[in-house]
Predicted model as a PDB file, atoms N, CA, C, CB and O in Angstrom, pLDDT in the B-factor column:
MODEL        1                                                                  
ATOM      1  N   MET A   1     -44.175  -1.013   9.798  1.00 59.00           N  
ATOM      2  CA  MET A   1     -43.014  -0.157  10.405  1.00 59.00           C  
ATOM      3  C   MET A   1     -42.296   0.295   8.906  1.00 59.00           C  
ATOM      4  CB  MET A   1     -41.835  -1.184  11.613  1.00 59.00           C  
ATOM      5  O   MET A   1     -41.769   1.404   8.819  1.00 59.00           O  
ATOM      6  N   PRO A   2     -42.314  -0.551   7.854  1.00 75.00           N  
ATOM      7  CA  PRO A   2     -41.753   0.109   6.442  1.00 75.00           C  
ATOM      8  C   PRO A   2     -42.166   1.445   6.290  1.00 75.00           C  
ATOM      9  CB  PRO A   2     -42.253  -0.628   5.127  1.00 75.00           C  
ATOM     10  O   PRO A   2     -41.452   2.354   5.869  1.00 75.00           O  
ATOM     11  N   ARG A   3     -43.756   1.572   6.772  1.00 77.00           N  
ATOM     12  CA  ARG A   3     -44.304   3.030   6.118  1.00 77.00           C  
ATOM     13  C   ARG A   3     -43.790   3.712   6.798  1.00 77.00           C  
ATOM     14  CB  ARG A   3     -45.731   3.468   6.034  1.00 77.00           C  
ATOM     15  O   ARG A   3     -43.134   4.616   6.282  1.00 77.00           O  
ATOM     16  N   LYS A   4     -43.847   3.593   8.410  1.00 78.00           N  
ATOM     17  CA  LYS A   4     -43.091   4.607   8.973  1.00 78.00           C  
ATOM     18  C   LYS A   4     -41.987   5.289   8.675  1.00 78.00           C  
ATOM     19  CB  LYS A   4     -42.858   4.320   9.804  1.00 78.00           C  
ATOM     20  O   LYS A   4     -41.885   6.515   8.634  1.00 78.00           O  
ATOM     21  N   LYS A   5     -41.073   4.411   8.446  1.00 84.00           N  
ATOM     22  CA  LYS A   5     -39.636   4.314   7.957  1.00 84.00           C  
ATOM     23  C   LYS A   5     -39.390   5.528   6.512  1.00 84.00           C  
ATOM     24  CB  LYS A   5     -39.381   2.462   7.431  1.00 84.00           C  
ATOM     25  O   LYS A   5     -38.461   6.296   6.264  1.00 84.00           O  
ATOM     26  N   LYS A   6     -40.796   5.214   5.730  1.00 87.00           N  
ATOM     27  CA  LYS A   6     -40.490   5.841   4.215  1.00 87.00           C  
ATOM     28  C   LYS A   6     -41.113   7.088   4.731  1.00 87.00           C  
ATOM     29  CB  LYS A   6     -41.267   5.066   2.626  1.00 87.00           C  
ATOM     30  O   LYS A   6     -40.403   8.035   4.394  1.00 87.00           O  
ATOM     31  N   VAL A   7     -42.377   7.561   5.560  1.00 86.00           N  
ATOM     32  CA  VAL A   7     -42.208   8.895   5.760  1.00 86.00           C  
ATOM     33  C   VAL A   7     -41.530   9.510   6.795  1.00 86.00           C  
ATOM     34  CB  VAL A   7     -43.213   9.343   5.781  1.00 86.00           C  
ATOM     35  O   VAL A   7     -41.718  10.726   6.822  1.00 86.00           O  
ATOM     36  N   LEU A   8     -40.927   9.149   7.509  1.00 88.00           N  
ATOM     37  CA  LEU A   8     -39.530  10.026   8.221  1.00 88.00           C  
ATOM     38  C   LEU A   8     -38.667  10.045   6.857  1.00 88.00           C  
ATOM     39  CB  LEU A   8     -38.498   9.044   9.789  1.00 88.00           C  
ATOM     40  O   LEU A   8     -38.618  11.184   6.393  1.00 88.00           O  
ATOM     41  N   THR A   9     -38.248   9.464   6.396  1.00 91.00           N  
ATOM     42  CA  THR A   9     -37.171   9.382   5.176  1.00 91.00           C  
ATOM     43  C   THR A   9     -37.659  10.469   3.999  1.00 91.00           C  
ATOM     44  CB  THR A   9     -37.123   7.663   4.460  1.00 91.00           C  
ATOM     45  O   THR A   9     -36.977  10.742   3.011  1.00 91.00           O  
ATOM     46  N   VAL A  10     -38.806  10.960   4.261  1.00 92.00           N  
ATOM     47  CA  VAL A  10     -39.278  11.667   2.923  1.00 92.00           C  
ATOM     48  C   VAL A  10     -39.327  13.150   3.681  1.00 92.00           C  
ATOM     49  CB  VAL A  10     -40.989  11.019   2.142  1.00 92.00           C  
ATOM     50  O   VAL A  10     -39.234  14.268   3.173  1.00 92.00           O  
ATOM     51  N   LEU A  11     -39.517  12.747   5.156  1.00 92.00           N  
ATOM     52  CA  LEU A  11     -39.340  14.311   5.836  1.00 92.00           C  
ATOM     53  C   LEU A  11     -38.247  14.852   5.953  1.00 92.00           C  
ATOM     54  CB  LEU A  11     -39.721  14.487   7.099  1.00 92.00           C  
ATOM     55  O   LEU A  11     -38.175  16.063   6.162  1.00 92.00           O  
ATOM     56  N   TRP A  12     -36.896  13.881   5.815  1.00 94.00           N  
ATOM     57  CA  TRP A  12     -35.769  14.191   6.280  1.00 94.00           C  
ATOM     58  C   TRP A  12     -35.279  14.723   5.080  1.00 94.00           C  
ATOM     59  CB  TRP A  12     -35.032  13.158   6.932  1.00 94.00           C  
ATOM     60  O   TRP A  12     -34.341  15.513   5.182  1.00 94.00           O  
ATOM     61  N   VAL A  13     -35.758  14.432   3.848  1.00 95.00           N  
ATOM     62  CA  VAL A  13     -35.178  14.951   2.374  1.00 95.00           C  
ATOM     63  C   VAL A  13     -35.651  16.324   2.277  1.00 95.00           C  
ATOM     64  CB  VAL A  13     -35.742  14.064   0.981  1.00 95.00           C  
ATOM     65  O   VAL A  13     -34.969  17.187   1.725  1.00 95.00           O  
ATOM     66  N   VAL A  14     -37.202  16.652   2.976  1.00 94.00           N  
ATOM     67  CA  VAL A  14     -37.666  17.633   2.506  1.00 94.00           C  
ATOM     68  C   VAL A  14     -36.617  18.786   3.504  1.00 94.00           C  
ATOM     69  CB  VAL A  14     -39.384  17.584   2.611  1.00 94.00           C  
ATOM     70  O   VAL A  14     -36.366  19.924   3.108  1.00 94.00           O  
ATOM     71  N   ILE A  15     -36.175  18.301   4.641  1.00 95.00           N  
ATOM     72  CA  ILE A  15     -35.198  19.226   5.815  1.00 95.00           C  
ATOM     73  C   ILE A  15     -34.417  19.822   5.168  1.00 95.00           C  
ATOM     74  CB  ILE A  15     -34.310  18.527   6.914  1.00 95.00           C  
ATOM     75  O   ILE A  15     -34.244  21.040   5.157  1.00 95.00           O  
ATOM     76  N   ALA A  16     -33.867  19.010   4.562  1.00 96.00           N  
ATOM     77  CA  ALA A  16     -32.412  19.112   3.828  1.00 96.00           C  
ATOM     78  C   ALA A  16     -32.413  20.010   2.792  1.00 96.00           C  
ATOM     79  CB  ALA A  16     -31.908  17.806   3.209  1.00 96.00           C  
ATOM     80  O   ALA A  16     -31.434  20.749   2.689  1.00 96.00           O  
ATOM     81  N   ILE A  17     -33.609  20.126   1.742  1.00 95.00           N  
ATOM     82  CA  ILE A  17     -33.884  20.620   1.307  1.00 95.00           C  
ATOM     83  C   ILE A  17     -34.398  21.879   1.455  1.00 95.00           C  
ATOM     84  CB  ILE A  17     -34.125  20.066   1.035  1.00 95.00           C  
ATOM     85  O   ILE A  17     -34.179  22.721   0.583  1.00 95.00           O  
ATOM     86  N   LEU A  18     -35.123  22.168   2.539  1.00 94.00           N  
ATOM     87  CA  LEU A  18     -35.418  23.807   2.646  1.00 94.00           C  
ATOM     88  C   LEU A  18     -33.982  24.259   3.672  1.00 94.00           C  
ATOM     89  CB  LEU A  18     -37.314  24.228   3.601  1.00 94.00           C  
ATOM     90  O   LEU A  18     -33.821  25.439   3.984  1.00 94.00           O  
ATOM     91  N   ALA A  19     -33.079  23.253   4.093  1.00 94.00           N  
ATOM     92  CA  ALA A  19     -31.924  23.839   5.140  1.00 94.00           C  
ATOM     93  C   ALA A  19     -31.482  24.588   3.858  1.00 94.00           C  
ATOM     94  CB  ALA A  19     -30.612  22.636   6.075  1.00 94.00           C  
ATOM     95  O   ALA A  19     -32.039  25.675   3.702  1.00 94.00           O  
ATOM     96  N   ILE A  20     -30.525  24.191   2.844  1.00 95.00           N  
ATOM     97  CA  ILE A  20     -29.897  23.777   1.745  1.00 95.00           C  
ATOM     98  C   ILE A  20     -30.842  25.247   0.881  1.00 95.00           C  
ATOM     99  CB  ILE A  20     -30.179  21.825   1.277  1.00 95.00           C  
ATOM    100  O   ILE A  20     -30.088  26.152   0.522  1.00 95.00           O  
ATOM    101  N   ALA A  21     -32.147  25.431   0.620  1.00 93.00           N  
ATOM    102  CA  ALA A  21     -32.445  26.735   0.468  1.00 93.00           C  
ATOM    103  C   ALA A  21     -32.142  27.751   1.065  1.00 93.00           C  
ATOM    104  CB  ALA A  21     -33.321  26.849   0.466  1.00 93.00           C  
ATOM    105  O   ALA A  21     -31.636  28.697   0.463  1.00 93.00           O  
ATOM    106  N   SER A  22     -32.471  27.789   2.841  1.00 92.00           N  
ATOM    107  CA  SER A  22     -32.523  28.663   3.511  1.00 92.00           C  
ATOM    108  C   SER A  22     -30.717  29.132   3.685  1.00 92.00           C  
ATOM    109  CB  SER A  22     -33.434  28.195   4.732  1.00 92.00           C  
ATOM    110  O   SER A  22     -30.444  30.325   3.822  1.00 92.00           O  
ATOM    111  N   ILE A  23     -29.960  28.419   3.667  1.00 92.00           N  
ATOM    112  CA  ILE A  23     -28.791  28.973   3.426  1.00 92.00           C  
ATOM    113  C   ILE A  23     -28.136  29.692   2.232  1.00 92.00           C  
ATOM    114  CB  ILE A  23     -28.197  28.177   3.657  1.00 92.00           C  
ATOM    115  O   ILE A  23     -27.191  30.459   2.415  1.00 92.00           O  
ATOM    116  N   THR A  24     -28.719  29.402   0.814  1.00 93.00           N  
ATOM    117  CA  THR A  24     -28.445  30.202  -0.278  1.00 93.00           C  
ATOM    118  C   THR A  24     -29.122  31.575  -0.432  1.00 93.00           C  
ATOM    119  CB  THR A  24     -28.726  29.459  -1.350  1.00 93.00           C  
ATOM    120  O   THR A  24     -28.802  32.548  -1.115  1.00 93.00           O  
ATOM    121  N   SER A  25     -30.186  31.357   0.433  1.00 91.00           N  
ATOM    122  CA  SER A  25     -30.957  32.537   0.380  1.00 91.00           C  
ATOM    123  C   SER A  25     -30.949  33.387   1.200  1.00 91.00           C  
ATOM    124  CB  SER A  25     -31.990  32.380   0.293  1.00 91.00           C  
ATOM    125  O   SER A  25     -31.772  34.302   1.187  1.00 91.00           O  
ATOM    126  N   LEU A  26     -29.652  33.223   2.442  1.00 90.00           N  
ATOM    127  CA  LEU A  26     -28.567  34.121   2.839  1.00 90.00           C  
ATOM    128  C   LEU A  26     -27.585  34.635   2.024  1.00 90.00           C  
ATOM    129  CB  LEU A  26     -27.936  33.610   3.693  1.00 90.00           C  
ATOM    130  O   LEU A  26     -27.016  35.672   2.364  1.00 90.00           O  
ATOM    131  N   ILE A  27     -27.233  33.944   0.766  1.00 90.00           N  
ATOM    132  CA  ILE A  27     -26.090  34.105   0.434  1.00 90.00           C  
ATOM    133  C   ILE A  27     -26.472  35.051  -0.932  1.00 90.00           C  
ATOM    134  CB  ILE A  27     -25.289  32.702   0.318  1.00 90.00           C  
ATOM    135  O   ILE A  27     -25.711  35.959  -1.265  1.00 90.00           O  
ATOM    136  N   ILE A  28     -27.902  34.714  -1.807  1.00 92.00           N  
ATOM    137  CA  ILE A  28     -28.063  35.361  -2.825  1.00 92.00           C  
ATOM    138  C   ILE A  28     -28.891  36.462  -2.672  1.00 92.00           C  
ATOM    139  CB  ILE A  28     -28.418  34.627  -3.695  1.00 92.00           C  
ATOM    140  O   ILE A  28     -28.632  37.319  -3.516  1.00 92.00           O  
ATOM    141  N   PHE A  29     -29.827  36.779  -1.885  1.00 90.00           N  
ATOM    142  CA  PHE A  29     -31.154  38.063  -1.779  1.00 90.00           C  
ATOM    143  C   PHE A  29     -30.063  38.944  -0.966  1.00 90.00           C  
ATOM    144  CB  PHE A  29     -33.052  37.621  -0.660  1.00 90.00           C  
ATOM    145  O   PHE A  29     -28.959  38.686  -0.487  1.00 90.00           O  
ATOM    146  N   PRO A  30     -30.854  40.071  -1.030  1.00 87.00           N  
ATOM    147  CA  PRO A  30     -30.226  41.694  -0.169  1.00 87.00           C  
ATOM    148  C   PRO A  30     -30.160  41.479   1.281  1.00 87.00           C  
ATOM    149  CB  PRO A  30     -31.384  43.231  -0.323  1.00 87.00           C  
ATOM    150  O   PRO A  30     -31.036  40.657   1.550  1.00 87.00           O  
ATOM    151  N   GLN A  31     -29.592  41.799   2.236  1.00 85.00           N  
ATOM    152  CA  GLN A  31     -29.557  41.440   3.197  1.00 85.00           C  
ATOM    153  C   GLN A  31     -30.558  41.385   4.205  1.00 85.00           C  
ATOM    154  CB  GLN A  31     -28.815  41.846   3.408  1.00 85.00           C  
ATOM    155  O   GLN A  31     -30.137  40.523   4.976  1.00 85.00           O  
ATOM    156  N   TRP A  32     -31.395  41.713   4.545  1.00 90.00           N  
ATOM    157  CA  TRP A  32     -32.895  41.519   5.543  1.00 90.00           C  
ATOM    158  C   TRP A  32     -34.083  40.772   4.578  1.00 90.00           C  
ATOM    159  CB  TRP A  32     -33.648  43.348   6.114  1.00 90.00           C  
ATOM    160  O   TRP A  32     -34.950  40.256   5.284  1.00 90.00           O  
ATOM    161  N   LYS A  33     -34.275  40.629   3.349  1.00 91.00           N  
ATOM    162  CA  LYS A  33     -34.876  39.414   2.255  1.00 91.00           C  
ATOM    163  C   LYS A  33     -34.168  37.819   2.524  1.00 91.00           C  
ATOM    164  CB  LYS A  33     -34.393  39.944   0.429  1.00 91.00           C  
ATOM    165  O   LYS A  33     -34.753  36.753   2.715  1.00 91.00           O  
ATOM    166  N   GLY A  34     -32.673  38.114   2.456  1.00 89.00           N  
ATOM    167  CA  GLY A  34     -32.718  36.706   2.551  1.00 89.00           C  
ATOM    168  C   GLY A  34     -32.826  36.319   4.098  1.00 89.00           C  
ATOM    169  O   GLY A  34     -33.141  35.155   4.347  1.00 89.00           O  
ATOM    170  N   VAL A  35     -32.595  37.181   5.139  1.00 92.00           N  
ATOM    171  CA  VAL A  35     -32.239  36.816   6.669  1.00 92.00           C  
ATOM    172  C   VAL A  35     -34.384  36.893   6.495  1.00 92.00           C  
ATOM    173  CB  VAL A  35     -30.845  38.444   8.074  1.00 92.00           C  
ATOM    174  O   VAL A  35     -34.793  36.620   7.623  1.00 92.00           O  
ATOM    175  N   PHE A  36     -34.886  36.997   6.108  1.00 92.00           N  
ATOM    176  CA  PHE A  36     -36.340  36.884   6.321  1.00 92.00           C  
ATOM    177  C   PHE A  36     -36.698  35.595   5.566  1.00 92.00           C  
ATOM    178  CB  PHE A  36     -37.183  38.202   5.781  1.00 92.00           C  
ATOM    179  O   PHE A  36     -37.710  35.102   6.064  1.00 92.00           O  
ATOM    180  N   PHE A  37     -36.214  34.869   4.525  1.00 91.00           N  
ATOM    181  CA  PHE A  37     -36.530  33.792   4.032  1.00 91.00           C  
ATOM    182  C   PHE A  37     -35.845  32.776   4.595  1.00 91.00           C  
ATOM    183  CB  PHE A  37     -36.436  33.822   2.830  1.00 91.00           C  
ATOM    184  O   PHE A  37     -36.398  31.679   4.529  1.00 91.00           O  
ATOM    185  N   ALA A  38     -34.490  32.847   5.286  1.00 91.00           N  
ATOM    186  CA  ALA A  38     -33.917  31.960   6.335  1.00 91.00           C  
ATOM    187  C   ALA A  38     -34.759  31.754   7.531  1.00 91.00           C  
ATOM    188  CB  ALA A  38     -32.645  32.479   6.788  1.00 91.00           C  
ATOM    189  O   ALA A  38     -34.910  30.686   8.125  1.00 91.00           O  
ATOM    190  N   GLY A  39     -35.121  32.535   7.726  1.00 92.00           N  
ATOM    191  CA  GLY A  39     -35.737  32.515   9.191  1.00 92.00           C  
ATOM    192  C   GLY A  39     -36.787  31.445   8.981  1.00 92.00           C  
ATOM    193  O   GLY A  39     -36.996  30.440   9.660  1.00 92.00           O  
ATOM    194  N   GLY A  40     -37.322  31.822   8.036  1.00 93.00           N  
ATOM    195  CA  GLY A  40     -39.251  31.627   7.740  1.00 93.00           C  
ATOM    196  C   GLY A  40     -39.030  29.967   7.152  1.00 93.00           C  
ATOM    197  O   GLY A  40     -40.007  29.243   7.345  1.00 93.00           O  
ATOM    198  N   GLY A  41     -37.649  29.229   6.353  1.00 92.00           N  
ATOM    199  CA  GLY A  41     -37.332  27.735   6.471  1.00 92.00           C  
ATOM    200  C   GLY A  41     -37.079  27.476   7.670  1.00 92.00           C  
ATOM    201  O   GLY A  41     -37.753  26.508   8.020  1.00 92.00           O  
ATOM    202  N   GLY A  42     -36.205  28.005   8.773  1.00 93.00           N  
ATOM    203  CA  GLY A  42     -35.999  27.931   9.832  1.00 93.00           C  
ATOM    204  C   GLY A  42     -36.651  27.370  10.426  1.00 93.00           C  
ATOM    205  O   GLY A  42     -36.314  26.287  10.904  1.00 93.00           O  
ATOM    206  N   PHE A  43     -38.526  28.230  10.718  1.00 96.00           N  
ATOM    207  CA  PHE A  43     -39.076  27.931  11.217  1.00 96.00           C  
ATOM    208  C   PHE A  43     -39.927  26.568  10.704  1.00 96.00           C  
ATOM    209  CB  PHE A  43     -39.413  28.909  11.491  1.00 96.00           C  
ATOM    210  O   PHE A  43     -40.375  25.794  11.549  1.00 96.00           O  
ATOM    211  N   LEU A  44     -40.083  26.373   9.538  1.00 95.00           N  
ATOM    212  CA  LEU A  44     -40.252  25.353   9.127  1.00 95.00           C  
ATOM    213  C   LEU A  44     -39.797  23.997   9.423  1.00 95.00           C  
ATOM    214  CB  LEU A  44     -40.094  25.587   8.328  1.00 95.00           C  
ATOM    215  O   LEU A  44     -40.367  22.939   9.689  1.00 95.00           O  
ATOM    216  N   ILE A  45     -38.582  24.373   9.290  1.00 95.00           N  
ATOM    217  CA  ILE A  45     -37.533  22.831   9.503  1.00 95.00           C  
ATOM    218  C   ILE A  45     -37.943  22.954  11.312  1.00 95.00           C  
ATOM    219  CB  ILE A  45     -35.076  23.045   8.939  1.00 95.00           C  
ATOM    220  O   ILE A  45     -37.776  21.913  11.949  1.00 95.00           O  
ATOM    221  N   PHE A  46     -38.249  23.691  11.771  1.00 96.00           N  
ATOM    222  CA  PHE A  46     -38.713  23.601  13.346  1.00 96.00           C  
ATOM    223  C   PHE A  46     -40.014  22.666  13.238  1.00 96.00           C  
ATOM    224  CB  PHE A  46     -39.138  25.278  14.114  1.00 96.00           C  
ATOM    225  O   PHE A  46     -40.006  21.500  13.635  1.00 96.00           O  
ATOM    226  N   ASN A  47     -40.991  23.210  12.735  1.00 96.00           N  
ATOM    227  CA  ASN A  47     -41.953  22.318  12.841  1.00 96.00           C  
ATOM    228  C   ASN A  47     -42.354  21.320  12.199  1.00 96.00           C  
ATOM    229  CB  ASN A  47     -42.678  22.734  12.897  1.00 96.00           C  
ATOM    230  O   ASN A  47     -43.488  20.896  12.423  1.00 96.00           O  
ATOM    231  N   ILE A  48     -41.557  20.727  11.284  1.00 94.00           N  
ATOM    232  CA  ILE A  48     -41.514  19.670  10.402  1.00 94.00           C  
ATOM    233  C   ILE A  48     -40.544  18.491  11.608  1.00 94.00           C  
ATOM    234  CB  ILE A  48     -40.665  20.237   8.682  1.00 94.00           C  
ATOM    235  O   ILE A  48     -40.933  17.345  11.833  1.00 94.00           O  
ATOM    236  N   LEU A  49     -39.370  19.058  12.194  1.00 94.00           N  
ATOM    237  CA  LEU A  49     -39.100  18.456  13.407  1.00 94.00           C  
ATOM    238  C   LEU A  49     -39.818  17.811  14.560  1.00 94.00           C  
ATOM    239  CB  LEU A  49     -38.609  19.153  13.826  1.00 94.00           C  
ATOM    240  O   LEU A  49     -39.683  16.670  15.002  1.00 94.00           O  
ATOM    241  N   LEU A  50     -40.789  19.001  15.041  1.00 94.00           N  
ATOM    242  CA  LEU A  50     -41.594  18.917  16.361  1.00 94.00           C  
ATOM    243  C   LEU A  50     -42.844  17.777  15.522  1.00 94.00           C  
ATOM    244  CB  LEU A  50     -42.292  20.842  17.091  1.00 94.00           C  
ATOM    245  O   LEU A  50     -43.324  16.895  16.234  1.00 94.00           O  
ATOM    246  N   SER A  51     -43.261  17.857  14.174  1.00 92.00           N  
ATOM    247  CA  SER A  51     -44.215  16.772  14.299  1.00 92.00           C  
ATOM    248  C   SER A  51     -43.759  15.352  13.648  1.00 92.00           C  
ATOM    249  CB  SER A  51     -45.520  17.252  13.645  1.00 92.00           C  
ATOM    250  O   SER A  51     -44.500  14.370  13.611  1.00 92.00           O  
ATOM    251  N   MET A  52     -42.233  15.392  13.063  1.00 90.00           N  
ATOM    252  CA  MET A  52     -41.562  14.359  13.615  1.00 90.00           C  
ATOM    253  C   MET A  52     -41.837  13.469  14.495  1.00 90.00           C  
ATOM    254  CB  MET A  52     -40.789  14.685  13.966  1.00 90.00           C  
ATOM    255  O   MET A  52     -42.455  12.406  14.428  1.00 90.00           O  
ATOM    256  N   PHE A  53     -41.029  14.308  15.785  1.00 91.00           N  
ATOM    257  CA  PHE A  53     -41.292  13.585  17.057  1.00 91.00           C  
ATOM    258  C   PHE A  53     -42.989  13.030  17.263  1.00 91.00           C  
ATOM    259  CB  PHE A  53     -40.849  14.700  18.298  1.00 91.00           C  
ATOM    260  O   PHE A  53     -43.085  11.865  17.649  1.00 91.00           O  
ATOM    261  N   PHE A  54     -44.070  13.658  17.069  1.00 89.00           N  
ATOM    262  CA  PHE A  54     -45.061  13.094  17.422  1.00 89.00           C  
ATOM    263  C   PHE A  54     -45.066  12.243  16.425  1.00 89.00           C  
ATOM    264  CB  PHE A  54     -46.125  13.811  17.671  1.00 89.00           C  
ATOM    265  O   PHE A  54     -45.160  11.185  17.047  1.00 89.00           O  
ATOM    266  N   ILE A  55     -45.026  11.921  15.164  1.00 86.00           N  
ATOM    267  CA  ILE A  55     -45.150  10.618  14.341  1.00 86.00           C  
ATOM    268  C   ILE A  55     -44.417   9.653  15.293  1.00 86.00           C  
ATOM    269  CB  ILE A  55     -44.430  10.682  12.733  1.00 86.00           C  
ATOM    270  O   ILE A  55     -44.957   8.694  15.845  1.00 86.00           O  
ATOM    271  N   LYS A  56     -43.168  10.003  15.419  1.00 85.00           N  
ATOM    272  CA  LYS A  56     -42.685   8.700  16.010  1.00 85.00           C  
ATOM    273  C   LYS A  56     -43.135   8.022  17.143  1.00 85.00           C  
ATOM    274  CB  LYS A  56     -41.541   8.801  16.265  1.00 85.00           C  
ATOM    275  O   LYS A  56     -43.082   6.848  17.508  1.00 85.00           O  
ATOM    276  N   ARG A  57     -43.574   9.017  17.591  1.00 84.00           N  
ATOM    277  CA  ARG A  57     -44.479   9.075  19.693  1.00 84.00           C  
ATOM    278  C   ARG A  57     -45.580   8.446  19.245  1.00 84.00           C  
ATOM    279  CB  ARG A  57     -45.154  11.034  20.761  1.00 84.00           C  
ATOM    280  O   ARG A  57     -45.890   7.513  19.986  1.00 84.00           O  
ATOM    281  N   ASN A  58     -46.449   8.627  18.119  1.00 83.00           N  
ATOM    282  CA  ASN A  58     -47.809   8.081  18.252  1.00 83.00           C  
ATOM    283  C   ASN A  58     -48.061   7.184  17.073  1.00 83.00           C  
ATOM    284  CB  ASN A  58     -48.891   9.210  18.336  1.00 83.00           C  
ATOM    285  O   ASN A  58     -49.282   7.119  16.927  1.00 83.00           O  
ATOM    286  N   TYR A  59     -47.434   6.461  16.161  1.00 74.00           N  
ATOM    287  CA  TYR A  59     -47.502   5.814  15.219  1.00 74.00           C  
ATOM    288  C   TYR A  59     -47.591   4.203  14.982  1.00 74.00           C  
ATOM    289  CB  TYR A  59     -46.696   6.277  14.782  1.00 74.00           C  
ATOM    290  O   TYR A  59     -46.618   3.545  14.614  1.00 74.00           O  
ATOM    291  N   LYS A  60     -48.849   3.664  15.233  1.00 67.00           N  
ATOM    292  CA  LYS A  60     -49.029   2.114  15.394  1.00 67.00           C  
ATOM    293  C   LYS A  60     -48.241   1.118  14.908  1.00 67.00           C  
ATOM    294  CB  LYS A  60     -50.091   1.748  14.932  1.00 67.00           C  
ATOM    295  O   LYS A  60     -48.464   0.804  13.739  1.00 67.00           O  
ATOM    296  N   ASN A  61     -47.383   0.536  15.485  1.00 61.00           N  
ATOM    297  CA  ASN A  61     -46.661  -0.391  14.804  1.00 61.00           C  
ATOM    298  C   ASN A  61     -47.268  -1.638  14.074  1.00 61.00           C  
ATOM    299  CB  ASN A  61     -45.824  -0.792  15.665  1.00 61.00           C  
ATOM    300  O   ASN A  61     -46.531  -2.426  13.482  1.00 61.00           O  
TER     301      ASN A  61                                                      
ENDMDL                                                                          
END                                                                             
């Protein structure tokens, strides 16, 4: 159980870093480049959340 919790905690930290980077890219970069980077970050966040769902579901206790 502690290993599963550690993996999920690391993934939440990665999601937080990606979310901050996506929001700052909207502010810092010009219009379409910022939208592109933020969309890519959102796509990565979605994929990590999907993988977290399957990790929770299939991880052996």
